[in-house]
DOZA-142862 format. One record per residue (C-alpha): residue in three letters; x, y, z. Coordinates in steps of 0.05 Angstrom, whole numbers. Each point is the difference from the previous one (the first is absolute). Example, Ala and Ser with C-alpha at 12.3 -4.5 7.8 and 13.67 -1.06 7.14 Angstrom:
+--------+--------+--------+--------+
! residu !      X !      Y !      Z !
+--------+--------+--------+--------+
!    Ala !    246 !    -90 !    156 !
!    Ser !     27 !     69 !    -13 !
+--------+--------+--------+--------+
end
This chain:
+--------+--------+--------+--------+
! residu !      X !      Y !      Z !
+--------+--------+--------+--------+
!    Met !      0 !      0 !      1 !
!    Ala !     58 !     46 !     12 !
!    Asp !     23 !     -6 !    -72 !
!    Ile !    -69 !     21 !    -25 !
!    Thr !    -13 !     76 !     -8 !
!    Leu !    -69 !     28 !      5 !
!    Ser !    -19 !     71 !    -16 !
!    Ala !    -25 !     40 !     56 !
!    Ala !    -72 !      3 !    -28 !
!    Val !     -2 !    -75 !     -8 !
!    Arg !     27 !    -11 !     69 !
!    Gln !    -47 !     50 !     31 !
!    Asn !    -61 !    -35 !    -33 !
!    Leu !     23 !    -67 !     20 !
!    Leu !      5 !     22 !     73 !
!    Thr !    -66 !     27 !     -5 !
!    Leu !    -28 !    -67 !    -26 !
!    Gln !     36 !    -38 !     55 !
!    Ser !    -30 !     47 !     55 !
!    Thr !    -70 !     -3 !    -29 !
!    Ala !      7 !    -78 !     -1 !
!    Asp !     19 !      1 !     74 !
!    Leu !    -60 !     45 !     16 !
!    Met !    -46 !    -44 !    -39 !
!    Ser !     25 !    -63 !     36 !
!    Gly !    -14 !     33 !     67 !
!    Val !    -70 !     20 !    -21 !
!    Gln !    -15 !    -69 !    -28 !
!    Asn !     23 !    -32 !     64 !
!    Lys !    -46 !     45 !     43 !
!    Leu !    -56 !    -18 !    -49 !
!    Ala !     16 !    -73 !      6 !
!    Thr !      6 !     -2 !     77 !
!    Gly !    -50 !     56 !     16 !
!    Leu !     52 !     30 !     47 !
!    Lys !     39 !     62 !     -7 !
!    Val !     47 !    -24 !     55 !
!    Asn !     22 !    -70 !    -10 !
!    Ser !     64 !      2 !     43 !
!    Ala !     35 !     44 !     48 !
!    Leu !     41 !     26 !    -60 !
!    Asp !    -64 !     32 !    -28 !
!    Asn !    -17 !     37 !     65 !
!    Pro !     29 !    -23 !     64 !
!    Asn !    -44 !     41 !     44 !
!    Ser !    -65 !    -21 !    -33 !
!    Phe !     23 !    -73 !     -9 !
!    Phe !     17 !    -12 !     74 !
!    Thr !    -62 !     38 !     26 !
!    Ala !    -45 !    -40 !    -47 !
!    Ser !     36 !    -64 !     23 !
!    Gly !    -16 !     14 !     72 !
!    Leu !    -72 !     16 !    -16 !
!    Asn !     -7 !    -65 !    -40 !
!    Ala !     33 !    -40 !     53 !
!    Arg !    -48 !     25 !     52 !
!    Ala !    -59 !    -12 !    -46 !
!    Ser !     23 !    -72 !    -10 !
!    Asp !      7 !    -12 !     74 !
!    Leu !    -70 !     26 !     12 !
!    Ser !    -27 !    -41 !    -56 !
!    Asn !     28 !    -62 !     33 !
!    Leu !    -35 !     23 !     67 !
!    Leu !    -62 !      7 !    -40 !
!    Asp !      0 !    -75 !    -14 !
!    Asp !      4 !    -14 !     74 !
!    Met !    -55 !     46 !     17 !
!    Gly !    -45 !    -35 !    -50 !
!    Gln !     14 !    -65 !     33 !
!    Ser !    -15 !     33 !     68 !
!    Val !    -68 !     22 !    -28 !
!    Asn !    -17 !    -70 !    -20 !
!    Thr !     20 !    -27 !     67 !
!    Ile !    -43 !     49 !     36 !
!    Lys !    -58 !    -15 !    -47 !
!    Ala !      8 !    -75 !     11 !
!    Ala !     -5 !     12 !     75 !
!    Asp !    -58 !     48 !     -8 !
!    Asp !    -36 !    -53 !    -44 !
!    Gly !     11 !    -49 !     56 !
!    Ile !    -28 !     45 !     52 !
!    Gln !    -63 !     13 !    -42 !
!    Ser !     -9 !    -75 !     -8 !
!    Ile !     12 !    -11 !     74 !
!    Thr !    -48 !     55 !     21 !
!    Lys !    -55 !    -35 !    -40 !
!    Leu !     17 !    -67 !     33 !
!    Val !     -2 !     31 !     71 !
!    Glu !    -69 !     33 !    -18 !
!    Ser !    -24 !    -69 !    -20 !
!    Ala !     25 !    -28 !     67 !
!    Lys !    -40 !     58 !     35 !
!    Ala !    -58 !    -19 !    -39 !
!    Lys !      4 !    -73 !     22 !
!    Ala !      5 !     24 !     71 !
!    Asn !    -63 !     42 !     -9 !
!    Gln !    -36 !    -60 !    -33 !
!    Ala !     17 !    -40 !     62 !
!    Leu !    -32 !     52 !     43 !
!    Gln !    -63 !     -7 !    -40 !
!    Thr !    -10 !    -73 !     23 !
!    Gln !     -3 !    -34 !     68 !
!    Ser !     15 !    -67 !    -31 !
!    Gln !     68 !    -24 !     26 !
!    Tyr !     11 !    -46 !    -62 !
!    Glu !    -11 !     57 !    -49 !
!    Arg !     47 !     42 !     43 !
!    Lys !     49 !    -54 !     -4 !
!    Gln !     -2 !     -2 !    -75 !
!    Phe !      7 !     75 !     -3 !
!    Ala !     61 !     -7 !     46 !
!    Lys !     31 !    -49 !    -49 !
!    Gln !    -11 !     46 !    -59 !
!    Tyr !     29 !     58 !     39 !
!    Asn !     65 !    -39 !     13 !
!    Glu !      4 !    -17 !    -75 !
!    Leu !     -5 !     76 !    -15 !
!    Leu !     56 !     16 !     48 !
!    Ser !     43 !    -55 !    -37 !
!    Gln !    -15 !     35 !    -66 !
!    Val !     24 !     66 !     31 !
!    Glu !     65 !    -31 !     17 !
!    Asp !      6 !    -29 !    -70 !
!    Val !    -15 !     67 !    -35 !
!    Ala !     53 !     32 !     43 !
!    Lys !     52 !    -52 !    -17 !
!    Asp !    -15 !      6 !    -74 !
!    Ser !      3 !     77 !     -3 !
!    Ser !     75 !      5 !    -18 !
!    Tyr !     33 !     32 !    -60 !
!    Lys !     68 !    -23 !    -22 !
!    Gly !     12 !    -32 !     67 !
!    Lys !    -21 !     61 !     42 !
!    Asn !    -64 !     -6 !     40 !
!    Leu !    -21 !     60 !     44 !
!    Leu !    -53 !    -43 !     33 !
!    Ala !     49 !    -55 !     21 !
!    Gly !     35 !     37 !     57 !
!    Thr !     73 !     -5 !     20 !
!    Gly !     50 !      3 !    -55 !
!    Asn !    -49 !     32 !    -52 !
!    Asp !     11 !     75 !     16 !
!    Leu !      4 !     41 !    -66 !
!    Arg !     49 !     55 !    -11 !
!    Thr !    -10 !     47 !    -61 !
!    Ile !     58 !     47 !    -17 !
!    Phe !    -15 !     65 !    -38 !
!    Asn !     68 !     34 !    -14 !
!    Glu !     70 !    -20 !    -20 !
!    Asp !     32 !      1 !     70 !
!    Ala !    -60 !    -34 !     35 !
!    Thr !     -9 !     58 !     47 !
!    Ser !    -70 !      6 !    -22 !
!    Arg !    -41 !    -65 !      9 !
!    Leu !    -63 !    -32 !     28 !
!    Asp !     -1 !    -58 !     47 !
!    Ile !    -62 !    -43 !      4 !
!    Ser !     -9 !    -48 !     56 !
!    Ala !    -33 !    -67 !    -12 !
!    Ile !    -60 !    -24 !     43 !
!    Asp !    -11 !    -77 !     12 !
!    Tyr !    -70 !    -25 !    -20 !
!    Thr !     27 !    -71 !    -15 !
!    Asp !    -19 !    -19 !     70 !
!    Thr !    -68 !     32 !     19 !
!    Ser !     11 !    -14 !     76 !
!    Leu !     58 !     46 !      5 !
!    Ser !    -18 !     58 !     48 !
!    Asn !     39 !     51 !    -42 !
!    Gly !    -39 !    -23 !    -62 !
!    Leu !    -72 !    -16 !     -5 !
!    Asn !     -4 !    -33 !     71 !
!    Leu !    -54 !    -50 !    -27 !
!    Ser !      8 !    -73 !     27 !
!    Asp !    -36 !    -60 !    -25 !
!    Ile !    -57 !    -16 !     44 !
!    Val !    -18 !    -68 !     29 !
!    Glu !    -44 !    -40 !    -47 !
!    Gly !    -25 !    -43 !     57 !
!    Gln !      7 !    -75 !     13 !
!    Gly !    -65 !    -41 !     12 !
!    Gly !    -16 !    -48 !     54 !
!    Ala !    -42 !    -61 !     12 !
!    Thr !    -48 !    -30 !     50 !
!    Ala !    -48 !    -57 !      4 !
!    Phe !    -64 !    -21 !     36 !
!    Asn !    -36 !    -66 !      8 !
!    Leu !    -74 !    -13 !    -16 !
!    Ser !    -31 !    -54 !     39 !
!    Gly !    -70 !    -16 !     25 !
!    Gly !    -51 !    -49 !     22 !
!    Lys !    -71 !      4 !     27 !
!    Thr !    -50 !    -36 !     43 !
!    Thr !    -77 !     10 !      7 !
!    Ile !    -35 !     -4 !     66 !
!    Thr !    -75 !      1 !      5 !
!    Leu !    -24 !     36 !     61 !
!    Thr !    -68 !    -26 !     21 !
!    Gly !    -40 !     14 !     60 !
!    Ala !    -63 !    -33 !     33 !
!    Asp !    -45 !     38 !    -48 !
!    Gly !     44 !     -7 !    -63 !
!    Ser !     56 !     39 !    -28 !
!    Leu !     31 !     61 !     34 !
!    Asn !      8 !     71 !    -24 !
!    Ser !     54 !     49 !     10 !
!    Ser !    -29 !     28 !     64 !
!    Ser !    -10 !    -68 !     32 !
!    Thr !     42 !    -17 !     60 !
!    Leu !     51 !    -57 !     -9 !
!    Ser !    -32 !    -33 !     59 !
!    Glu !    -62 !    -11 !    -40 !
!    Ser !     38 !    -47 !    -46 !
!    Thr !     -3 !    -73 !      9 !
!    Ala !     71 !     -6 !    -29 !
!    Ile !     37 !     41 !     53 !
!    Ser !      5 !    -10 !     73 !
!    Thr !    -39 !     48 !     43 !
!    Thr !     52 !      0 !     57 !
!    Thr !     65 !     15 !    -32 !
!    Thr !     39 !     52 !    -38 !
!    Leu !     22 !    -13 !    -71 !
!    Gln !     72 !     12 !    -24 !
!    Phe !     34 !     -9 !    -68 !
!    Ile !     60 !    -45 !     -2 !
!    Asp !     53 !     17 !    -54 !
!    Asn !     39 !    -57 !    -35 !
!    Ala !    -35 !    -54 !     37 !
!    Ala !     14 !    -53 !    -53 !
!    Ser !     75 !      4 !     10 !
!    Gly !     53 !     26 !     48 !
!    Thr !    -20 !     32 !     66 !
!    Pro !    -71 !     23 !      3 !
!    Thr !     -5 !     74 !     14 !
!    Val !    -59 !     41 !     26 !
!    Ile !    -11 !     59 !    -44 !
!    Ala !      4 !     60 !     45 !
!    Gly !    -64 !     38 !     10 !
!    Ser !    -43 !    -55 !    -31 !
!    Gln !    -42 !    -21 !     57 !
!    Val !    -73 !      6 !     -6 !
!    Thr !    -50 !    -15 !     57 !
!    Ala !    -61 !    -43 !    -11 !
!    Gly !    -42 !     60 !     17 !
!    Ala !     23 !     40 !    -62 !
!    Thr !    -40 !      2 !    -62 !
!    Val !     12 !    -34 !    -66 !
!    Gln !     21 !     66 !    -28 !
!    Asp !     51 !      6 !     56 !
!    Leu !     29 !    -65 !    -21 !
!    Val !      5 !     20 !    -75 !
!    Asn !     33 !     66 !     22 !
!    Ser !     49 !    -39 !     44 !
!    Phe !     20 !    -45 !    -60 !
!    Asn !      6 !     63 !    -45 !
!    Ala !     45 !     34 !     51 !
!    Val !     52 !    -54 !     -9 !
!    Glu !     50 !     14 !    -59 !
!    Gly !     -9 !    -53 !    -53 !
!    Val !    -66 !    -23 !     25 !
!    Arg !    -69 !     18 !    -28 !
!    Ala !    -71 !    -23 !     20 !
!    Glu !    -67 !      8 !    -35 !
!    Phe !    -66 !    -16 !     30 !
!    Asp !    -64 !    -15 !    -39 !
!    Glu !    -63 !     14 !     40 !
!    Ser !    -43 !    -38 !    -51 !
!    Asn !     31 !    -67 !     21 !
!    Gly !     39 !     15 !     61 !
!    Gln !     65 !    -20 !    -36 !
!    Leu !     65 !     31 !     27 !
!    Thr !     53 !     -7 !    -53 !
!    Ile !     73 !     10 !     27 !
!    Tyr !     61 !     12 !    -48 !
!    Ser !     69 !     -3 !     28 !
!    Asn !     69 !      5 !    -28 !
!    Glu !     27 !    -47 !     54 !
!    Asp !    -26 !    -60 !     36 !
!    Leu !    -51 !     24 !     50 !
!    Leu !    -37 !    -35 !     57 !
!    Ile !    -58 !     27 !     42 !
!    Asn !     10 !    -23 !     71 !
!    Asp !    -32 !      2 !     69 !
!    Thr !     44 !     38 !     47 !
!    Ala !    -24 !    -47 !     57 !
!    Ala !     21 !    -63 !    -38 !
!    Ala !     55 !    -39 !     26 !
!    Ser !     37 !     -2 !    -66 !
!    Val !      1 !     56 !    -56 !
!    Ser !    -15 !    -54 !    -50 !
!    Val !    -68 !     -8 !     26 !
!    Ala !    -50 !     29 !    -51 !
!    Leu !    -61 !      5 !     45 !
!    Thr !    -65 !    -26 !    -27 !
!    Ile !     14 !     30 !    -68 !
!    Gly !     42 !    -58 !    -18 !
!    Ala !     43 !     -4 !    -62 !
!    Ala !    -37 !     61 !    -27 !
!    Gly !     33 !     42 !     51 !
!    Ser !     68 !     -7 !    -33 !
!    Val !     29 !     32 !    -65 !
!    Asn !     55 !    -37 !    -38 !
!    Ala !     36 !     52 !    -47 !
!    Ser !     42 !    -16 !    -58 !
!    Ala !     39 !     41 !    -53 !
!    Leu !    -45 !     26 !    -56 !
!    Thr !     14 !    -19 !    -74 !
!    Ser !     -3 !     46 !    -61 !
!    Ala !    -72 !    -24 !    -12 !
!    Ser !    -23 !     15 !     71 !
!    Thr !    -44 !     60 !     12 !
!    Leu !     26 !     55 !     44 !
!    Thr !    -62 !     -7 !     44 !
!    Asp !     26 !    -69 !     20 !
!    Ser !     49 !     39 !     44 !
!    Gly !    -18 !     31 !     66 !
!    Ser !     29 !     65 !    -23 !
!    Phe !    -47 !     17 !    -56 !
!    Lys !    -73 !      5 !    -16 !
!    Ala !    -42 !     19 !    -59 !
!    Gly !     -2 !     74 !     -8 !
!    Asp !     72 !     13 !     28 !
!    Val !     44 !     42 !    -45 !
!    Ile !     72 !    -15 !     -4 !
!    Ala !     45 !     58 !    -19 !
!    Leu !     71 !      8 !    -20 !
!    Thr !     35 !     67 !     20 !
!    Asp !     73 !     22 !     -3 !
!    Gly !     42 !     38 !     51 !
!    Asn !    -32 !     66 !    -21 !
!    Asn !    -70 !    -28 !     15 !
!    Tyr !    -15 !      0 !    -73 !
!    Glu !    -50 !    -52 !    -16 !
!    Leu !     21 !    -44 !    -60 !
!    Gly !    -68 !    -36 !     -3 !
!    Ser !    -51 !    -38 !     41 !
!    Leu !    -35 !    -66 !     -8 !
!    Glu !    -70 !    -13 !     31 !
!    Ile !     -8 !    -69 !     27 !
!    Glu !    -61 !    -38 !    -23 !
!    Ala !    -25 !    -70 !     21 !
!    Asp !     37 !    -31 !    -62 !
!    Thr !     65 !     42 !      2 !
!    Thr !     57 !    -50 !      1 !
!    Val !     74 !      2 !     25 !
!    Asp !     19 !      0 !    -73 !
!    Asp !    -42 !     62 !    -11 !
!    Leu !     38 !     34 !     57 !
!    Val !     67 !    -20 !    -30 !
!    Asn !    -21 !     26 !    -69 !
!    Phe !    -24 !     65 !     33 !
!    Ile !     71 !      8 !     30 !
!    Asn !     33 !    -11 !    -67 !
!    Asp !    -42 !     53 !    -34 !
!    Phe !     45 !     56 !     26 !
!    Asn !     66 !     25 !    -26 !
!    Gly !     57 !    -18 !     45 !
!    Val !    -40 !    -50 !     38 !
!    Thr !      4 !    -76 !     -7 !
!    Gly !    -38 !    -52 !     37 !
!    Ala !      6 !    -76 !      0 !
!    Phe !    -37 !    -55 !     39 !
!    Asn !     25 !    -69 !     22 !
!    Asn !    -56 !    -50 !      0 !
!    Ser !     35 !    -48 !     47 !
!    Thr !     10 !     51 !     55 !
!    Gly !    -54 !     49 !    -13 !
!    Arg !     51 !     55 !      1 !
!    Val !     -6 !     64 !    -41 !
!    Ser !     68 !     33 !    -18 !
!    Ile !      3 !     75 !    -17 !
!    Thr !     57 !     36 !    -28 !
!    Ser !     -7 !     76 !    -13 !
!    Glu !     48 !     54 !    -25 !
!    Thr !    -27 !     47 !     50 !
!    Asp !    -29 !      2 !     72 !
!    Leu !    -67 !    -36 !     -4 !
!    Thr !    -58 !    -14 !     47 !
!    Ile !    -55 !    -51 !    -16 !
!    Gly !    -59 !     -2 !     45 !
!    Ser !    -77 !      3 !      6 !
!    Lys !    -37 !     64 !     -1 !
!    Arg !    -56 !    -26 !     42 !
!    Asp !    -18 !     40 !     61 !
!    Gly !     33 !    -23 !     64 !
!    Ala !     64 !    -41 !     13 !
!    Asn !    -33 !    -68 !      9 !
!    Asn !      2 !    -56 !    -47 !
!    Thr !     25 !     44 !    -55 !
!    Asp !     71 !    -21 !     -2 !
!    Phe !     51 !    -46 !    -34 !
!    Ala !     34 !    -56 !     35 !
!    Ser !     74 !      5 !     13 !
!    Glu !     52 !    -55 !     -7 !
!    Asp !    -24 !    -40 !     60 !
!    Tyr !    -74 !     10 !    -19 !
!    Ala !     -8 !     51 !     55 !
!    Ala !    -39 !     59 !    -22 !
!    Thr !     32 !     69 !     -8 !
!    Thr !    -24 !     63 !     35 !
!    Asn !    -54 !     44 !    -30 !
!    Gly !    -10 !    -40 !    -60 !
!    Gln !     60 !     20 !    -37 !
!    Leu !     67 !    -32 !    -24 !
!    Ser !     54 !     49 !    -18 !
!    Leu !     61 !     -8 !    -45 !
!    Ser !     60 !     45 !      9 !
!    Ala !     44 !     14 !    -61 !
!    Leu !     75 !    -13 !     13 !
!    Thr !     15 !     69 !    -26 !
!    Asp !    -52 !     55 !    -14 !
!    Ser !      7 !     40 !    -65 !
!    Gly !     32 !     71 !      4 !
!    Phe !    -68 !     25 !    -25 !
!    Ala !    -41 !    -40 !     52 !
!    Thr !    -24 !     62 !     38 !
!    Asp !    -18 !     71 !    -19 !
!    Ser !     54 !     27 !     45 !
!    Asp !     51 !    -44 !    -35 !
!    Ile !    -23 !     26 !    -70 !
!    Asn !     -2 !     73 !     23 !
!    Arg !     73 !     -5 !     22 !
!    Val !     20 !    -27 !    -67 !
!    Val !    -39 !     56 !    -34 !
!    Thr !     38 !     51 !     40 !
!    Arg !     66 !    -30 !    -22 !
!    Leu !    -23 !      0 !    -72 !
!    Asn !    -19 !     75 !      4 !
!    Asn !     70 !     15 !     27 !
!    Ala !     31 !    -41 !    -54 !
!    Leu !    -38 !     36 !    -53 !
!    Gly !     22 !     69 !     30 !
!    Asn !     72 !    -28 !     -3 !
!    Leu !     -8 !    -19 !    -72 !
!    Arg !    -28 !     67 !    -21 !
!    Thr !     55 !     37 !     37 !
!    Gln !     53 !    -43 !    -33 !
!    Ala !    -35 !      8 !    -68 !
!    Ser !      3 !     75 !      8 !
!    Glu !     74 !     -3 !     21 !
!    Phe !     18 !    -40 !    -62 !
!    Gly !    -44 !     47 !    -42 !
!    Thr !     42 !     61 !     28 !
!    Asn !     64 !    -37 !    -17 !
!    Leu !    -23 !    -18 !    -68 !
!    Ser !    -18 !     73 !    -13 !
!    Ile !     68 !     23 !     22 !
!    Val !     38 !    -48 !    -43 !
!    Glu !    -44 !     14 !    -61 !
!    Asn !      9 !     75 !     11 !
!    Arg !     77 !     -7 !      4 !
!    Gln !     -3 !    -46 !    -60 !
!    Asp !    -32 !     54 !    -39 !
!    Tyr !     47 !     52 !     27 !
!    Thr !     60 !    -38 !    -17 !
!    Arg !    -25 !    -14 !    -68 !
!    Ala !     -9 !     73 !    -11 !
!    Leu !     67 !     15 !     28 !
!    Val !     35 !    -51 !    -44 !
!    Asn !    -32 !     37 !    -60 !
!    Thr !     23 !     68 !     26 !
!    Leu !     72 !    -26 !      7 !
!    Gln !      1 !    -32 !    -71 !
!    Glu !    -30 !     63 !    -27 !
!    Gly !     55 !     43 !     34 !
!    Ala !     53 !    -47 !    -27 !
!    Gly !    -32 !      5 !    -68 !
!    Lys !      4 !     74 !     -2 !
!    Leu !     75 !     -3 !     14 !
!    Thr !     14 !    -56 !    -51 !
!    Leu !    -55 !     -6 !    -50 !
!    Ala !      9 !     29 !    -70 !
!    Asp !    -51 !     45 !    -35 !
!    Thr !    -15 !    -42 !    -62 !
!    Asn !    -32 !     57 !    -36 !
!    Glu !     62 !     44 !     12 !
!    Glu !     49 !    -55 !    -16 !
!    Gly !    -39 !    -16 !    -61 !
!    Ala !      4 !     72 !    -25 !
!    Asn !     75 !      0 !     17 !
!    Leu !     11 !    -62 !    -42 !
!    Leu !    -35 !     31 !    -57 !
!    Ala !     42 !     62 !      4 !
!    Leu !     62 !    -40 !      5 !
!    Gln !    -21 !    -39 !    -60 !
!    Thr !     -9 !     66 !    -38 !
!    Arg !     67 !     22 !     24 !
!    Gln !     30 !    -63 !    -23 !
!    Gln !    -28 !      8 !    -68 !
!    Leu !     24 !     71 !     -4 !
!    Ala !     71 !    -19 !     23 !
!    Ser !      3 !    -56 !    -52 !
!    Thr !    -22 !     49 !    -54 !
!    Ser !     54 !     51 !     27 !
!    Leu !     51 !    -55 !     -1 !
!    Ser !    -19 !    -16 !    -70 !
!    Phe !      9 !     75 !    -20 !
!    Ala !     69 !      2 !     33 !
!    Ser !     21 !    -62 !    -36 !
!    Gln !    -22 !     28 !    -68 !
!    Ala !     41 !     63 !     16 !
!    Asp !     60 !    -45 !      8 !
!    Gln !    -14 !    -36 !    -63 !
!    Thr !      3 !     64 !    -45 !
!    Val !     76 !     -7 !      0 !
!    Leu !     -8 !    -58 !    -43 !
!    Ser !    -27 !     44 !    -56 !
!    Leu !     72 !     29 !     -5 !
!    Phe !     25 !    -66 !    -26 !
+--------+--------+--------+--------+
end
């Protein structure tokens, strides 16, 4: 190149073309990248300032992702609380339903449903996690959301534990006892005898004195002997009747003995005696309690176990017109059975089996009725008075006041109104707790969402500021390129003119 000599005009035009090409390259680069500052060489101040702004915008953009995950975690917990609230409201409805009935069996069913709802509450709480974080699962699930680059601005959300409803710092709702039933049994036995009471003028009536009878001694007092057929005969306390008493007094004396019933027919003077146990009428002055006076064999009753086909009136405990009722521990009557002359033991067992939670069975060989019940239960006659209206216990001795009670091993947690009201109070407290917690999560969600919106706007501001320092004005750069292209064309033309001027020397040769 040093050996080549260019004229000043050519050299000047060549330099101009080279300068224009450099400028066009710069403009084309700005148009291609959209940046007027591509490196620190272009503008150190703008380049490093924009880099700082873009770096902060990038850091905040990463935090935006974390904020979005926090929002979803809080929403998952809030969804769980809404579902749990509905379940607790359903549990309260079950408790209120239990208050509307006095049936212990129905209350027991409501208690079972109540416990199932609490189980579902725990399951919902366990399922309310998002990416392994569960604000309803207590310890180890606290949530921290960071809002700025150095973590000095943040929100800590404490987790609550609803996975165990019994926790005192949670819902404080414990499963209630569903109750465990019990069992009892009674024996049905009976026998009867008929004595015809006649006097000198014929049969006696209710107001006749016993001394008028030809079958009873006029000088002695009668007494009733229990279990005379086997074991040691025992005089039934309070059963003595003087010969001067009336026939009705004798009937009343029989009816005063539990498990013994007497009926007198004035039309024929027949006294029919029913007894659940062996019974003997004796003379208190007799040398032996086995003496049956002048009544003879008719003065004794031999009882035996009833069968399923036996009528209940075969027993000394029941008579036609009696009403047997089943009631539970709340004195709620399950139902009643009116005894008729043809009502059998089997009818009684079927009656017992008619009710939910109660099962009856009869043993033909022993005459024993077994009852199992899921709740407290009382079976007894509704006939006025306590006499001859009862069920025989295990040893065939009558019970008191005509009733046999069965106590459940464990009563239901909804057995009484006070029990239910205590549960309702706890449920109301739990609902208040849930609403407060939902409000707290709602506040936290609002904070995170607001900070999320703010951070997103700040990122845009930072990026916009960086762009103002580094982004090229494409309109301006386009105009510059067009001007440079024009300059280049002019320089090329000028170079051509300069070259032509140099070529004129050739005309001399």
